C-alpha positions as CSV (number, residue, x, y, z in Angstrom):
1,M,12.7,26.0,-40.0
2,T,15.1,23.2,-39.1
3,Q,18.0,20.8,-39.3
4,L,20.5,19.7,-41.9
5,E,22.5,16.8,-40.6
6,L,25.1,15.9,-43.2
7,N,27.5,13.3,-43.8
8,P,31.1,13.2,-45.1
9,S,31.4,14.5,-48.7
10,V,32.5,12.1,-51.3
11,P,33.8,13.1,-54.6
12,D,31.8,12.1,-57.6
13,S,33.9,9.5,-59.4
14,N,31.9,9.9,-62.6
15,E,32.3,13.6,-63.0
16,T,33.3,14.4,-66.6
17,S,35.8,17.2,-67.4
18,E,34.5,19.9,-69.6
19,S,36.0,22.9,-71.0
20,D,35.1,26.3,-69.7
21,S,32.9,27.1,-72.7
22,T,30.7,24.0,-72.0
23,K,30.8,24.0,-68.2
24,R,27.3,23.6,-66.9
25,V,25.7,22.9,-63.6
26,K,25.0,19.2,-63.3
27,R,24.0,16.8,-60.5
28,L,23.1,13.1,-60.0
29,L,19.9,11.9,-58.4
30,P,19.9,9.1,-55.9
31,I,17.6,6.2,-56.7
32,D,16.8,5.2,-53.3
33,D,14.0,7.2,-51.6
34,N,15.6,6.4,-48.2
35,D,18.6,8.5,-49.1
36,K,16.4,11.7,-48.6
37,V,18.0,14.3,-46.3
38,A,16.1,15.7,-43.3
39,F,16.4,19.2,-42.1
40,K,15.0,19.3,-38.6
41,R,17.3,19.6,-35.6
42,S,16.9,16.7,-33.1
43,K,17.8,16.8,-29.4
44,S,19.2,14.0,-27.4
45,A,18.2,13.6,-23.8
46,A,21.3,11.6,-22.9
47,Q,23.9,14.4,-23.4
48,P,24.3,17.7,-25.2
49,R,24.2,17.7,-29.0
50,W,27.5,19.4,-29.1
51,H,29.2,16.8,-26.9
52,S,31.1,14.9,-29.7
53,Q,34.8,14.3,-30.7
54,S,34.7,16.6,-33.6
55,Y,33.2,19.5,-31.7
56,M,35.7,19.0,-28.9
57,V,38.6,19.5,-31.2
58,F,36.7,22.4,-32.8
59,L,36.4,24.0,-29.4
60,A,40.1,23.5,-28.5
61,L,41.2,25.2,-31.8
62,R,38.7,28.1,-31.2
63,Q,40.1,28.7,-27.7
64,H,43.5,29.4,-29.2
65,P,44.1,33.2,-29.8
66,E,45.2,32.6,-33.5
67,R,42.6,30.0,-34.3
68,S,45.4,27.9,-35.7
69,L,47.6,25.0,-34.4
70,P,49.8,22.2,-35.6
71,R,48.3,18.7,-35.5
72,R,50.1,17.5,-32.3
73,E,49.4,20.7,-30.3
74,L,45.7,20.6,-31.3
75,I,45.3,17.0,-30.2
76,N,46.9,17.6,-26.9
77,A,44.7,20.6,-26.4
78,A,41.5,18.7,-27.4
79,L,42.3,15.8,-25.0
80,A,42.9,18.2,-22.1
81,L,39.7,20.1,-22.8
82,D,37.9,16.8,-23.0
83,K,39.1,16.0,-19.5
84,K,38.3,19.5,-18.1
85,I,34.6,19.4,-19.5
86,S,34.0,16.0,-18.3
87,A,35.1,16.8,-14.8
88,E,33.2,20.1,-14.7
89,L,29.9,18.9,-16.4
90,G,29.9,15.3,-15.2
91,L,29.8,13.9,-18.7
92,P,31.8,10.9,-20.1
93,R,34.9,11.8,-22.1
94,V,34.3,11.7,-25.8
95,F,37.9,10.4,-26.2
96,R,38.0,7.4,-23.9
97,G,39.4,4.6,-26.0
98,R,42.8,3.0,-25.6
99,T,44.5,5.5,-28.0
100,P,42.5,8.8,-27.6
101,G,45.1,10.7,-29.4
102,N,44.7,8.6,-32.6
103,S,40.9,9.2,-32.3
104,A,41.6,12.9,-32.3
105,S,44.0,12.7,-35.2
106,A,41.4,10.8,-37.3
107,I,38.8,13.6,-36.6
108,L,41.4,16.0,-38.2
109,T,42.3,13.7,-41.1
110,Y,38.6,13.0,-42.2
111,N,37.2,16.3,-41.2
112,N,33.6,14.9,-41.7
113,D,32.1,18.0,-40.2
114,R,34.1,20.5,-42.2
115,Y,35.2,22.4,-39.2
116,F,38.7,22.7,-40.2
117,I,41.0,23.8,-43.0
118,P,44.3,21.9,-43.2
119,F,47.4,23.7,-44.4
120,K,51.2,23.5,-44.2
121,P,53.1,26.7,-43.4
122,E,56.2,27.3,-45.5
123,G,59.2,25.5,-43.8
124,S,56.9,23.4,-41.6
125,R,57.1,19.7,-41.4
126,S,53.8,19.1,-39.7
127,M,50.2,19.9,-40.8
128,H,48.5,22.9,-39.3
129,F,44.7,23.3,-38.9
130,R,42.5,26.5,-38.7
131,L,38.9,27.1,-38.3
132,A,36.8,26.8,-41.4
133,Y,34.6,29.7,-40.1
134,E,34.3,32.1,-37.1
135,P,30.9,31.3,-35.5
136,G,28.5,34.3,-35.1
137,D,30.4,36.5,-37.5
138,V,27.5,38.2,-39.2
139,N,29.7,40.4,-41.5
140,H,31.6,37.6,-42.9
141,A,28.6,35.3,-43.4
142,V,26.8,38.2,-45.2
143,A,29.8,38.8,-47.4
144,E,30.1,35.2,-48.3
145,Y,26.4,35.0,-49.2
146,Q,26.6,37.9,-51.6
147,K,29.7,36.3,-53.2
148,W,27.6,33.1,-53.8
149,C,24.6,35.0,-55.2
150,K,26.9,37.0,-57.6
151,K,28.6,34.0,-58.8
152,L,25.4,32.2,-59.3
153,A,23.8,34.9,-61.3
154,E,26.9,35.5,-63.5
155,H,28.2,32.0,-64.1
156,D,25.4,29.4,-63.7
157,W,22.2,31.2,-64.6
158,P,23.3,31.9,-68.3
159,Y,23.3,28.2,-68.7
160,C,20.1,27.6,-66.7
161,F,18.0,30.2,-68.3
162,G,19.6,30.8,-71.8
163,V,17.5,29.9,-74.7
164,P,19.2,27.5,-77.3
165,K,19.8,29.2,-80.9
166,E,20.5,25.8,-82.7
167,T,21.3,22.2,-82.3
168,P,24.1,21.6,-79.8
169,L,27.5,20.1,-80.6
170,V,28.0,18.5,-77.2
171,S,25.8,16.0,-75.3
172,T,25.6,14.7,-71.7
173,Y,23.1,12.8,-69.5
174,H,19.9,14.2,-68.2
175,T,17.4,12.7,-65.8
176,P,13.8,12.6,-66.9
177,Q,11.5,14.7,-64.8
178,S,9.6,11.7,-63.7
179,E,12.9,10.2,-62.0
180,L,13.5,13.4,-59.9
181,N,13.6,12.8,-56.2
182,E,16.7,14.1,-54.5
183,L,19.5,16.1,-55.6
184,V,23.3,15.4,-55.8
185,V,25.9,17.8,-57.3
186,P,29.5,17.1,-58.4
187,D,32.2,17.6,-55.9
188,C,35.1,20.0,-55.8
189,N,38.0,19.6,-53.4
190,T,36.8,20.7,-49.9
191,D,40.2,20.4,-48.2
192,G,41.3,23.8,-49.4
193,E,40.1,27.2,-49.0
194,D,36.5,28.2,-48.3
195,D,36.4,30.3,-51.5
196,C,37.1,27.4,-53.8
197,L,33.9,28.0,-55.8
198,L,34.7,31.7,-56.4
199,D,37.4,30.8,-59.0
200,S,36.2,32.2,-62.3
201,K,36.5,28.7,-64.0
202,N,34.2,27.0,-61.5
203,S,30.5,27.1,-61.0
204,S,29.1,28.5,-57.9
205,T,27.2,25.2,-57.3
206,D,29.7,22.8,-58.9
207,Q,29.9,20.6,-55.8
208,S,29.0,17.4,-54.2
209,V,25.9,16.4,-52.3
210,Q,25.5,12.9,-50.8
211,P,22.6,11.4,-48.9
212,L,23.0,11.0,-45.1
213,P,24.7,8.0,-43.6
214,S,22.4,5.8,-41.4
215,S,25.3,4.9,-39.2
216,P,28.2,6.9,-37.8
217,S,31.4,7.4,-39.7
218,P,34.3,5.0,-39.0
219,S,36.4,8.0,-38.0
220,T,34.0,9.1,-35.3
221,E,32.5,6.0,-34.0
222,E,33.9,5.7,-30.5
223,N,36.0,2.9,-29.2
224,K,35.5,0.8,-32.4
225,Q,38.7,1.4,-34.3
226,Q,42.2,0.1,-33.6
227,D,44.5,3.1,-33.9
228,L,48.2,3.1,-34.5
229,P,50.7,5.7,-33.0
230,I,49.9,9.2,-34.4
231,E,53.2,10.0,-35.9
232,E,53.5,6.6,-37.7
233,T,49.9,6.8,-39.1
234,T,49.3,10.5,-40.1
235,E,50.6,10.1,-43.7
236,L,48.9,6.6,-43.9
237,K,45.6,8.0,-42.9
238,E,45.9,10.8,-45.5
239,K,46.7,8.2,-48.1
240,E,43.9,5.9,-46.8
241,L,41.5,8.8,-47.2
242,E,42.5,9.5,-50.7
243,S,42.2,5.8,-51.6
244,K,38.7,5.7,-50.3
245,K,37.6,8.6,-52.2
246,Q,38.9,6.9,-55.4
247,S,37.2,3.6,-54.7
248,L,33.5,3.8,-53.7
249,P,31.8,0.6,-54.9
250,S,28.4,1.3,-53.3
251,I,28.1,4.7,-54.7
252,Q,29.5,3.9,-58.1
253,S,27.1,1.0,-58.4
254,K,24.2,3.3,-57.6
255,E,25.5,5.7,-60.2
256,E,25.8,2.8,-62.6
257,E,22.2,1.9,-62.1
258,L,21.1,5.5,-62.4
259,K,22.9,6.0,-65.7
260,K,20.8,3.1,-67.2
261,K,17.7,5.2,-66.5
262,M,19.2,8.4,-67.9
263,E,18.5,9.9,-71.4
264,E,20.8,11.9,-73.4
265,T,20.1,15.6,-73.5
266,P,22.0,18.5,-75.1
267,V,24.4,20.9,-73.4
268,Y,25.1,24.3,-75.0
269,T,28.0,26.6,-75.0
270,L,27.3,30.2,-74.3
271,D,27.7,31.2,-77.9
272,Q,24.8,28.9,-78.6
273,L,22.5,30.4,-76.2
274,D,20.3,33.6,-76.4
275,L,21.1,35.3,-73.1
276,T,18.7,38.3,-73.5
277,G,16.3,36.8,-70.9
278,V,18.8,35.6,-68.3
279,P,18.1,37.0,-64.8
280,K,20.6,39.0,-62.9
281,S,19.4,38.9,-59.4
282,W,16.9,36.9,-57.3
283,D,14.1,39.4,-57.6
284,E,13.9,38.6,-61.4
285,V,13.3,35.0,-60.5
286,V,11.1,34.8,-57.4
287,Y,9.0,37.1,-55.2
288,V,7.5,37.1,-51.7
289,A,3.6,37.2,-51.4
290,P,1.0,35.7,-49.1
291,S,1.0,32.0,-49.4
292,R,-2.0,30.1,-51.1
293,I,-1.7,27.5,-48.2
294,P,-4.2,28.3,-45.4
295,N,-2.7,29.9,-42.4
296,A,0.8,29.7,-43.8
297,G,1.6,33.4,-43.8
298,M,3.9,34.4,-46.6
299,G,5.2,32.3,-49.3
300,L,7.7,32.4,-52.1
301,F,6.5,32.4,-55.8
302,A,8.2,32.2,-59.2
303,K,8.3,35.4,-61.1
304,R,9.0,33.5,-64.3
305,K,9.1,30.0,-65.5
306,I,12.0,28.2,-63.8
307,P,13.6,25.2,-65.4
308,F,13.9,21.9,-63.4
309,N,17.3,20.8,-62.2
310,V,18.8,24.3,-61.6
311,P,20.0,26.1,-58.5
312,V,17.8,29.2,-57.8
313,G,19.6,30.5,-54.8
314,F,21.0,29.8,-51.2
315,Y,19.3,29.4,-47.9
316,F,21.3,32.0,-45.9
317,G,22.1,31.7,-42.2
318,V,24.8,33.0,-39.8
319,P,26.8,29.9,-38.7
320,M,26.7,29.2,-35.0
321,T,27.8,26.3,-32.8
322,E,25.1,24.1,-31.5
323,D,25.9,25.0,-27.8
324,E,25.9,28.7,-28.6
325,F,22.6,28.6,-30.5
326,D,20.9,26.5,-27.8
327,S,22.0,29.1,-25.1
328,L,21.5,32.3,-27.3
329,K,18.8,31.8,-29.8
330,D,17.0,28.4,-29.4
331,R,13.9,30.0,-27.6
332,V,14.1,33.5,-29.0
333,G,11.3,34.3,-31.4
334,R,11.0,31.7,-34.2
335,S,14.7,31.2,-34.6
336,S,14.4,27.4,-34.3
337,Q,11.7,27.3,-36.9
338,Y,13.9,29.2,-39.5
339,S,17.3,28.0,-38.7
340,I,18.7,24.8,-40.4
341,M,21.9,22.9,-40.0
342,Y,24.9,22.4,-42.2
343,R,26.2,19.2,-40.8
344,K,27.0,20.1,-37.2
345,T,26.8,23.9,-37.7
346,V,23.4,25.7,-37.1
347,L,22.8,28.3,-39.7
348,D,20.8,31.1,-37.9
349,A,18.4,32.6,-40.3
350,T,16.8,35.2,-38.0
351,D,17.7,38.7,-36.5
352,D,18.5,39.5,-32.9
353,E,14.6,39.0,-32.0
354,G,14.5,35.7,-33.6
355,E,12.5,36.7,-36.7
356,P,13.2,36.4,-40.3
357,V,14.5,39.6,-42.0
358,T,11.7,41.1,-44.0
359,D,13.4,44.2,-45.3
360,Q,14.5,43.5,-48.8
361,S,17.1,46.3,-48.6
362,N,18.8,44.5,-45.7
363,P,21.9,42.5,-46.8
364,R,20.8,39.7,-44.6
365,F,17.5,39.4,-46.6
366,C,17.0,35.9,-48.1
367,P,13.8,35.3,-50.0
368,F,14.2,31.4,-49.7
369,H,13.3,31.9,-45.9
370,F,9.8,32.3,-47.0
371,M,9.4,29.0,-48.6
372,N,6.7,26.9,-47.1
373,E,6.9,23.2,-46.5
374,T,5.1,20.4,-48.2
375,D,5.5,16.6,-48.4
376,S,8.0,14.9,-50.7
377,K,5.5,14.2,-53.4
378,H,4.6,17.8,-54.0
379,A,7.9,19.6,-53.2
380,N,9.3,21.5,-56.3
381,V,12.5,22.7,-54.6
382,A,15.2,20.7,-52.4
383,F,17.9,21.8,-50.2
384,V,21.3,20.5,-51.2
385,E,24.6,20.7,-49.4
386,G,27.3,23.0,-51.1
387,A,31.0,22.1,-51.1
388,V,31.7,25.6,-49.6
389,V,31.4,25.4,-45.8
390,N,27.9,26.3,-44.6
391,Q,26.4,26.6,-48.1
392,V,23.0,25.2,-48.7
393,I,21.6,25.5,-52.2
394,C,18.0,25.8,-53.2
395,W,17.5,23.5,-56.2
396,T,14.5,23.0,-58.4
397,R,13.2,19.4,-58.5
398,K,10.9,20.0,-61.4
399,E,9.7,22.8,-63.8
400,I,8.1,25.6,-62.0
401,Q,5.7,27.9,-63.8
402,A,5.3,31.7,-63.3
403,D,3.3,32.5,-60.2
404,E,3.6,29.0,-58.8
405,E,4.5,28.7,-55.2
406,L,7.9,27.3,-54.3
407,L,7.5,24.5,-51.8
408,V,10.3,22.5,-50.1
409,W,10.4,19.3,-48.1
410,Y,12.4,19.0,-45.0
411,G,12.8,15.2,-44.4
412,A,11.0,12.0,-43.1
413,D,11.7,12.4,-39.4
414,V,9.8,15.5,-38.9
415,N,6.2,15.5,-37.2
416,R,4.3,17.2,-40.0
417,H,1.8,19.9,-39.2
418,W,-0.6,18.4,-41.7
419,N,-0.4,15.1,-39.9
420,E,-1.3,16.8,-36.6
421,E,-4.1,18.6,-38.2
422,K,-5.5,15.3,-39.6
423,Q,-5.1,13.7,-36.2
424,Q,-6.8,16.6,-34.6
425,S,-9.7,16.3,-37.1
426,E,-10.0,12.6,-36.4
427,D,-10.0,13.3,-32.6
428,Q,-12.7,15.8,-33.0
429,K,-14.9,13.3,-35.0
430,A,-14.4,10.7,-32.2
431,T,-15.3,13.2,-29.5
432,P,-18.8,12.6,-28.1
433,P,-21.3,15.4,-27.7
434,V,-20.7,17.8,-24.7
435,D,-23.7,16.3,-22.7
436,Q,-22.2,12.8,-23.0
437,Q,-18.5,13.7,-22.0
438,V,-17.2,12.6,-18.7
439,D,-15.2,15.2,-16.5
440,K,-11.7,14.2,-16.6
441,P,-8.3,15.9,-16.9
442,I,-7.5,17.3,-20.2
443,A,-4.2,16.1,-21.8
444,V,-2.6,19.0,-23.6
445,Q,0.0,18.0,-26.2
446,K,2.8,20.6,-26.2
447,S,4.6,21.0,-29.5
448,D,8.4,21.4,-29.7
449,P,9.2,25.0,-31.0
450,Q,11.6,23.2,-33.5
451,Q,8.7,21.2,-34.9
452,V,6.3,24.0,-35.4
453,P,5.8,24.9,-39.2
454,K,7.0,28.1,-40.3
455,D,4.3,30.7,-40.1
456,Q,4.4,34.3,-41.1
457,D,2.0,37.0,-40.1
């Protein structure tokens, strides 16, 4: 499996408020095909992937025994660590502008990679920050995964799988199946606790997913912003961020254009739905079996008809930093094939041997690890980013029939295995008979382990 490079989360300004009785999972669909998200990890030859401003602040906070520091102390620690790593590894500093402290402060304010949770202790005048997650903590990751699954089955699936009893009283917008391409879900505030989705009033997937940016965020692009002194601008940055969230002309214009293509469809309250056939766990929705794709190993199939535009589960992985994954798991088994990324965090979907968990009684087992890949046109499932840190949702792009295989598309920047096979076939056709061949060195094309398609024996 692969990478999930993700951009800053932006609230959905068109989200409508609904009562708890009519609350339903919804999402918006980008119009532009170029907005599609890629899920392969990419390596840079210039410097390590982890060598960035946000990760430097993350490392500084992680080195503190309590994993928590006030803003000023954390900024100073990050700048000192940047200087130390630069000297030891011969790398350029990540904070090298005229006001590096302001750059570090902006990283905390915008928190684009969702590394930090801001909070203000009682009696404190300054903002403090703690880690959003503890890298490599298997037990905590499994516990969070189980919470998500429980909330999904109890709160969202009744609306997704319930059968209407009568004509609904409430209506909302619905995208025709022909318009489905990519998935975007309404946002919740991500500046608070990680378990914001566990509130009984909120959906387990009531969150925002936006397409990836084609250029760096203004808060992280080095040496291109004019910063003011930290103490004078901290509150201004907070207000500026809030203002930007409320004024998003480009996104709003896309949504306005999208609304013109939408049709009205009914939304039901629970008392208007027959809930007798609602599934209560993943094994009532999907099952693992040999894939129908030649040489693809195992695959994931629908156990029942699954509606389009619904969340069916989560792609589970133990969060790790990129440098830790590169040093501990990158070349172990098939870890690079199965692991994806949530922004700058690797979600390791394999065991200690780098293999996917196949024992369904194991709490780390995730059926969605067995989804095979296809192209964008034929994919019936898409990955979307959850508002909860490190949450990746598997969302249906179309109606899936019983016993139909679930297939996902990982993005446009991946060297597809079917393209490689096509090229090999064309090369074979162009190869002359053996007796006409001239002896010469054979060029062997080595495939990157991160680009090898998932294959299960």
